[in-house]
C-alpha positions in Angstrom: -3.6 -12.2 -17.0 -3.6 -13.8 -13.6 -0.4 -13.9 -11.5 -0.5 -17.1 -9.4 1.6 -17.4 -6.4 4.8 -19.5 -6.3 2.9 -22.3 -4.5 0.0 -22.1 -7.0 2.7 -22.3 -9.9 4.0 -25.6 -8.5 0.4 -27.0 -8.6 -0.1 -25.8 -12.2 3.0 -27.4 -13.3 1.8 -30.7 -11.8 -1.7 -30.4 -13.4 0.0 -29.6 -16.8 2.0 -32.8 -16.6 -1.1 -34.9 -15.6 -3.5 -33.4 -18.1 -1.2 -33.4 -21.1 0.3 -36.7 -20.3 3.9 -35.7 -20.3 6.8 -36.3 -18.0 8.3 -33.6 -15.8 11.4 -33.5 -17.9 9.4 -32.8 -21.0 8.0 -29.6 -19.3 11.7 -28.7 -18.4 12.7 -29.3 -22.1 9.9 -26.9 -23.1 11.1 -24.2 -20.7 14.7 -24.6 -21.9 13.7 -24.6 -25.5 11.7 -21.3 -25.0 14.7 -19.7 -23.3 17.1 -21.0 -26.2 14.7 -19.5 -28.8 14.6 -16.1 -27.1 18.4 -16.1 -26.8 18.7 -17.0 -30.5 16.3 -14.1 -31.3 17.8 -11.5 -28.9 21.5 -12.4 -28.9 22.6 -15.0 -31.4 20.9 -13.3 -34.4 23.1 -10.1 -33.7 26.2 -11.7 -32.5 26.5 -15.5 -33.6 30.0 -16.0 -32.0 28.8 -15.2 -28.6 30.0 -17.6 -25.9 28.0 -18.7 -22.8 28.7 -19.7 -19.3 25.8 -21.6 -17.5 25.8 -21.6 -13.6 23.3 -24.3 -12.6 21.9 -25.1 -9.2 20.8 -28.5 -7.9 17.0 -28.2 -8.4 14.8 -27.8 -11.4 15.9 -24.3 -12.2 19.4 -25.8 -12.5 18.0 -28.5 -14.8 16.6 -25.8 -17.0 20.1 -24.3 -17.2 21.7 -27.7 -18.0 19.0 -28.4 -20.8 19.8 -24.9 -22.2 23.6 -25.7 -22.2 22.9 -28.7 -24.2 20.8 -26.8 -26.8 23.5 -24.1 -27.1 26.2 -26.8 -27.5 24.2 -28.7 -30.3 23.9 -25.3 -32.1 27.6 -25.0 -32.2 27.8 -22.4 -29.5 30.8 -22.3 -27.0 29.3 -23.1 -23.6 30.9 -23.6 -20.2 28.9 -25.3 -17.5 29.3 -25.0 -13.6 27.1 -27.1 -11.4 26.5 -26.6 -7.7 28.1 -29.5 -5.9 25.5 -31.2 -3.6 24.7 -34.6 -2.4 21.3 -34.7 -3.8 19.8 -33.3 -7.1 16.2 -33.1 -8.4 15.4 -36.1 -10.8 15.1 -33.9 -13.8 18.4 -32.1 -12.9 20.1 -35.6 -12.9 18.4 -36.5 -16.1 20.0 -33.4 -17.8 23.3 -34.0 -16.2 23.3 -37.4 -18.0 22.3 -35.9 -21.2 25.4 -33.6 -21.1 27.7 -36.5 -20.2 26.5 -38.3 -23.2 27.5 -35.5 -25.3 30.9 -35.2 -23.7 30.0 -31.8 -22.3 32.2 -31.2 -19.2 30.5 -29.9 -16.1 32.7 -28.2 -13.4 31.4 -28.7 -9.9 31.7 -25.7 -7.4 31.3 -25.1 -3.7 30.1 -21.8 -2.4 33.7 -20.9 -1.3 35.2 -21.4 -4.8 36.5 -18.8 -7.1 35.0 -19.6 -10.6 37.1 -19.2 -13.6 34.9 -17.9 -16.7 35.1 -15.2 -19.3 33.5 -12.2 -18.0 32.7 -11.1 -21.5 30.6 -14.2 -22.1 26.9 -14.2 -21.7 26.4 -15.7 -18.2 23.2 -17.8 -17.6 22.1 -17.8 -14.0 20.1 -20.9 -13.3 20.6 -21.4 -9.6 17.2 -20.8 -8.1 13.8 -20.1 -9.7 10.4 -19.3 -8.4 10.5 -22.1 -5.9 12.8 -20.3 -3.5 11.2 -19.9 -0.2 13.7 -18.0 1.8 16.3 -15.3 1.3 19.7 -16.6 0.3 22.2 -16.9 3.3 25.4 -14.9 3.5 27.3 -17.9 2.3 26.0 -17.3 -1.3 27.3 -13.8 -1.5 30.7 -14.9 -3.0 29.0 -16.7 -5.9 26.4 -14.0 -6.6 29.1 -11.3 -6.6 31.1 -13.2 -9.0 28.1 -13.6 -11.3 27.5 -9.8 -10.9 30.9 -8.9 -12.3 29.7 -10.1 -15.8 28.4 -7.5 -18.3 25.7 -9.7 -19.6 23.7 -11.8 -17.2 20.5 -13.8 -18.1 18.5 -15.2 -15.4 16.2 -18.2 -16.0 12.8 -17.5 -14.5 14.1 -15.1 -11.7 17.3 -13.6 -10.7 18.7 -16.1 -8.1 17.9 -14.9 -4.6 14.9 -12.9 -5.6 11.8 -14.5 -4.0 8.7 -14.7 -6.5 6.2 -13.3 -4.1 8.0 -12.7 -0.9 10.2 -10.1 0.7 13.8 -9.9 -0.3 15.9 -7.4 1.6 18.6 -5.3 -0.1 21.2 -6.9 2.3 20.5 -10.4 1.0 22.6 -11.9 -1.9 20.8 -11.5 -5.2 22.0 -11.8 -8.8 21.8 -8.8 -11.0 20.4 -9.7 -14.4 20.3 -7.7 -17.6 17.5 -10.0 -18.9 15.1 -12.3 -17.1 13.3 -14.9 -19.2 10.4 -15.9 -16.9 7.9 -18.6 -17.6 4.3 -18.3 -18.5 3.4 -15.3 -16.1 5.4 -12.5 -14.6 6.3 -12.9 -11.0 5.2 -10.2 -8.6 8.9 -9.6 -7.7 9.6 -8.6 -11.1 7.0 -5.9 -11.0 8.2 -4.1 -7.8 10.4 -1.1 -7.5 12.5 -2.8 -4.9 13.6 -5.4 -7.5 15.1 -2.5 -9.7 18.6 -3.5 -8.7 18.1 -7.1 -9.6 17.1 -6.9 -13.2 16.9 -4.4 -16.1 14.1 -6.1 -18.0 12.2 -9.3 -18.4 10.3 -11.3 -21.0 7.4 -13.7 -20.4 7.9 -17.0 -22.3 4.9 -19.2 -23.0 5.9 -22.8 -22.1 2.4 -24.3 -22.6 1.1 -24.6 -19.0 -2.4 -25.9 -18.8 -4.6 -22.8 -19.4 -7.6 -24.2 -17.6 -5.3 -24.9 -14.5 -4.2 -21.4 -14.7 -7.7 -20.0 -15.0 -8.9 -22.1 -12.0 -6.5 -20.3 -9.7 -7.9 -18.0 -7.1 -5.9 -14.9 -7.0 -6.4 -11.1 -6.6 -3.2 -10.3 -8.6 -3.3 -9.6 -12.3 -0.9 -8.3 -15.1 -2.9 -6.1 -17.5 -1.9 -6.6 -21.1 -2.8 -5.8 -24.7 -5.1 -8.8 -24.9 -7.0 -7.4 -21.9 -7.1 -4.0 -23.3 -8.5 -5.2 -26.7 -11.4 -6.9 -24.7 -12.0 -3.7 -22.7 -11.9 -1.1 -25.5 -15.4 0.4 -26.2 -16.1 0.3 -29.9 -17.6 3.3 -31.8 -20.7 2.9 -33.7 -21.7 4.6 -37.0 -24.7 6.6 -35.7 -23.1 7.7 -32.4 -22.8 11.4 -31.7 -20.8 13.5 -29.3 -23.4 13.2 -26.6 -22.9 9.4 -26.8 -19.3 9.9 -25.4 -19.9 12.0 -22.5 -18.9 15.4 -21.1 -15.8 15.6 -18.9 -15.0 18.4 -16.6 -11.4 19.3 -15.5 -11.0 21.5 -12.5 -7.6 22.8 -11.8 -4.8 25.3 -12.6 -3.4 28.4 -10.8 -1.1 31.2 -11.6 2.1 29.6 -13.0 0.3 26.1 -13.2 -2.1 26.5 -15.9 -0.2 24.2 -18.0 -1.2 21.2 -15.8 -5.0 21.8 -16.5 -4.2 22.4 -20.2 -2.5 19.0 -20.4 -5.3 17.2 -18.6 -8.0 18.9 -20.8 -6.1 18.1 -24.1 -5.5 14.5 -23.2 -9.3 14.1 -22.1 -10.2 15.3 -25.7 -7.6 13.1 -27.3 -8.9 10.0 -25.3 -12.3 10.4 -27.0 -14.9 11.9 -24.8 -17.6 13.9 -26.7 -17.0 17.2 -24.9 -14.6 18.6 -22.3 -15.0 21.7 -20.2 -12.1 23.2 -18.1 -12.8 25.2 -15.0 -9.9 27.4 -14.3 -8.9 30.8 -12.8 -9.3 33.8 -15.1 -5.5 34.1 -15.6 -5.5 31.0 -17.8 -8.4 31.9 -20.2 -6.4 33.4 -23.0 -3.9 30.7 -22.9 -6.5 27.9 -23.0 -8.5 29.2 -25.8 -5.3 29.8 -27.9 -3.8 26.3 -27.1 -6.8 24.4 -28.5 -10.3 25.5 -29.6 -12.0 22.2 -28.9 -12.4 22.6 -25.2 -14.9 24.8 -23.5 -13.7 27.0 -20.8 -15.3 28.4 -17.5 -13.4 30.7 -15.2 -13.5 31.3 -11.6 -14.2 34.8 -10.4 -10.7 35.2 -9.2 -7.7 35.7 -11.4 -4.9 33.6 -9.8 -6.6 30.6 -8.2 -9.8 28.7 -7.7 -12.3 30.0 -5.2 -15.4 28.1 -6.0 -16.5 24.9 -7.9 -19.1 24.7 -10.8 -22.1 22.3 -10.4 -20.9 18.8 -11.5 -24.4 17.8 -12.4 -24.0 18.6 -16.0 -21.0 16.5 -16.4 -20.4 12.8 -17.0 -17.1 12.7 -15.0 -14.9 15.2 -13.1 -11.2 15.3 -12.7 -10.0 17.7 -9.9 -6.6 18.9 -8.6 -4.1 19.3 -11.5 -2.0 22.5 -10.8 -4.8 23.7 -8.4 -2.7 24.8 -5.6 -3.7 24.8 -1.8 -4.3 28.4 -1.0 -7.1 29.0 1.7 -9.9 29.8 -0.6 -9.2 26.8 -2.8 -9.1 24.4 0.1 -12.4 25.8 1.4 -14.0 25.5 -2.0 -12.8 21.9 -2.3 -14.1 21.0 1.1 -17.5 22.5 0.3 -17.6 20.6 -2.9 -17.1 17.4 -1.2 -19.7 18.1 1.4 -22.4 19.2 -1.2 -21.5 16.7 -3.9 -24.0 14.2 -5.2 -23.3 11.0 -6.9 -20.5 11.8 -9.3 -17.8 9.9 -11.1 -14.6 11.5 -9.8 -10.8 11.5 -10.3 -8.6 13.2 -7.8 -5.0 14.1 -8.4 -2.2 16.3 -7.1 -3.4 19.1 -4.8 -6.8 17.5 -4.4 -5.0 14.5 -2.9 -2.7 16.8 -0.7 -5.9 18.6 0.6 -7.4 15.2 1.6 -4.3 14.1 3.3 -4.2 17.1 5.4 -8.0 16.8 6.3 -8.6 13.0 6.7 -12.1 13.6 7.9 -12.8 14.3 4.2 -12.1 10.7 3.2 -15.6 9.5 4.3 -17.1 12.0 1.8 -15.5 10.5 -1.3 -18.1 9.0 -3.6 -17.7 5.2 -4.0 -15.0 4.2 -6.6 -13.3 7.7 -6.6 -10.1 7.1 -8.4 -6.9 8.7 -6.7 -3.7 9.0 -8.7 -0.9 10.0 -6.1 2.7 10.2 -7.0 5.0 8.6 -4.3 5.1 11.5 -1.8 1.4 12.1 -2.2 0.8 8.3 -1.5 2.9 8.5 1.6 0.8 11.4 2.8 -2.3 9.2 2.3 -1.4 5.9 3.7 1.8 6.7 5.9 5.3 5.4 5.5 6.2 1.8 4.5 9.1 -0.5 5.1 9.2 -2.2 1.7 6.9 -2.5 -1.4 4.8 -5.4 0.0 4.1 -3.4 3.1 3.2 -0.4 0.9 0.8 -2.6 -1.1 -0.9 -3.9 2.1 -1.3 -0.4 3.5 -2.8 0.8 0.1 -5.1 -2.2 0.0 -6.4 -1.4 3.5 -6.9 2.3 2.5 -8.9 1.3 -0.6 -11.2 -1.2 1.4 -11.8 1.4 4.1 -12.8 4.3 1.9 -14.2 2.3 -1.1 -11.9 4.0 -3.6 -9.5 3.0 -6.4 -5.9 3.9 -5.8 -3.0 4.0 -8.4 0.5 3.4 -7.2 2.4 4.9 -10.0 5.7 3.5 -11.2 7.3 1.3 -13.9 4.4 -1.2 -13.6 1.8 1.2 -12.2 -0.5 -0.8 -9.8 -4.2 -0.3 -9.7 -5.9 -1.3 -6.4 -9.6 -1.9 -6.2 -11.8 -1.8 -3.0 -12.4 -5.5 -3.5 -8.7 -6.3 -2.9 -8.0 -7.0 -6.6 -4.9 -5.4 -8.0 -3.6 -5.0 -11.6 0.0 -4.5 -12.5 0.4 -2.6 -15.8 2.4 -4.0 -18.6 3.1 -0.6 -20.7 5.2 2.5 -20.1 8.8 3.4 -19.9 11.4 5.6 -18.1 10.9 8.5 -20.5 7.5 9.1 -18.8 9.3 10.2 -15.6 8.7 13.7 -16.6 6.8 16.8 -15.6 3.1 16.7 -16.6 2.8 12.9 -17.2 0.4 12.5 -14.2 -1.7 15.4 -15.5 -2.0 13.6 -18.7 -3.1 10.5 -17.0 -5.8 12.3 -15.0 -7.2 13.7 -18.3 -7.2 10.2 -19.8 -9.1 8.7 -16.8 -11.6 11.4 -16.7 -12.3 11.0 -20.3 -12.8 7.3 -20.0 -15.2 7.7 -17.0 -17.2 10.3 -19.0 -17.4 7.9 -21.9 -19.1 5.3 -19.6 -16.3 2.9 -18.6 -16.9 1.4 -15.2 -14.5 3.0 -12.7 -12.4 -0.2 -12.4 -12.0 -0.6 -16.2 -11.4 3.1 -16.7 -8.5 2.8 -14.1 -6.8 -0.2 -15.5 -7.4 0.5 -19.3 -6.5 4.2 -18.8 -3.2 3.3 -17.2 -2.4 0.8 -20.0 -3.5 3.4 -22.7 -1.3 6.1 -21.0 1.7 3.8 -20.9 1.3 2.6 -24.4 1.1 6.2 -25.8 4.3 6.7 -23.8 5.9 3.7 -25.6 5.0 5.2 -28.9 6.4 8.5 -27.9 9.7 6.9 -26.7 10.1 5.3 -30.3 10.0 8.7 -31.9 11.7 11.0 -29.3 13.8 8.6 -27.0 13.5 8.4 -23.2 15.5 11.5 -22.5 13.6 13.9 -24.8 10.1 12.8 -24.3 7.6 15.4 -22.7 4.2 14.9 -21.4 2.6 16.5 -24.5 4.4 13.9 -26.6 2.3 11.3 -24.7 -0.8 13.1 -25.7 0.1 13.3 -29.3 0.6 9.5 -29.4 -2.7 8.6 -27.9 -4.0 7.9 -31.4 -1.1 5.4 -32.1 -2.0 3.7 -28.8 -5.6 3.3 -29.9 -4.6 2.0 -33.3 -2.5 -0.6 -31.6 -5.3 -1.7 -29.3 -7.9 -1.8 -32.1 -5.6 -3.4 -34.6 -6.4 -0.5 -37.1 -4.2 1.2 -39.6 -4.7 4.6 -40.9 -6.1 4.4 -44.4 -6.8 7.0 -47.1 
């Protein structure tokens, strides 16, 4: 799914109105109706007597809020309406003001210095500013936003007011905090960034029927990877395939006390579907490995506690290196030698492999094209340096990918995959329960397996991140966020595949 910029969305709105032969207020009516239906499903179906307070601005986002207030009123819902007092309003805002007046719905006008009087236990609908906001809110808006933020249940229409769709919003700027954001047609970049965590808890994308051709014609490097994308990218198995068809993955890692990391990567590689998996580990892990699961093949280093050499990768379809590997002198030397001698190979680097790279930046130029790097936040900082905000972080990471022709994952609630071309994919799956030890090791195994199966590196990265998150979502349903472990994610990879392939287990 493409993510257009705010400016591009304005153009898409105009093209939709023109191509579909509708008036602009008709499109506003669609948007309000979509929010109303979502509220009816999410709130009114569970608590029919809920009352609402709508706080509307002077533009089209405010018009959405006024239209929604009308729909709530006509459904028998108690609704209180506040409208920002201004000399001018957008045409569609004025249209909806008239509609409310015709129904006898009172609107209370407010200035920025006013103390609003509303029930803090009602559901408050924030419809002050949407994606068209081009600058941070001034300090004058703090009083209003803070009053809104005293409510327990805040719904924002399109975006929490004060949050810019694809621009920088500082923590010091006034911003509404919403429990739910109903955003239109596509997620906005701001909703996908960690810096927005204080502005909203969750969001839903509502289809309002924008012209699909206009959306597809937009030139953008920003995408949101969803289930429909995964369904297209999934490689289907054929009846006469055999294990050789699905590749041979090599996992290199583990050290004394950290053998579990390599075990999880190896197990997840197997569960992701490659034909064969070999683990290369220090001798201390051999018995544990063979006892844990018999499906994997195991090669051991000559040394007991850590890796001192690397096997030839020519026999393998893809190689994942670094999980639990450690950075003792002999391991570092072996990794450096591996990079210097390596031929073309499909490579995933994680954990200590990334740390060794960051401490030896001359090695970056030795990476095979489209090597996938999967750093956690501190490892990412060691690679690209510090950043001032999420947008700055993304720009620095994009520069790194272009310079070294690699693929970089920025892990998080909406893990971002950055490609050397400049394209970037935000992920739509995953949950807070995946913030647990070993989750990254599982991801490394998944990615290595997909590369071994023949997925192009770009597809392996974005599809693998989605598959990992989807397995985590299934695990959360069974175990909850607090009790989920990394191995629970592995055990639910099959459920993730069933979801993507629309298959059910049959007997």
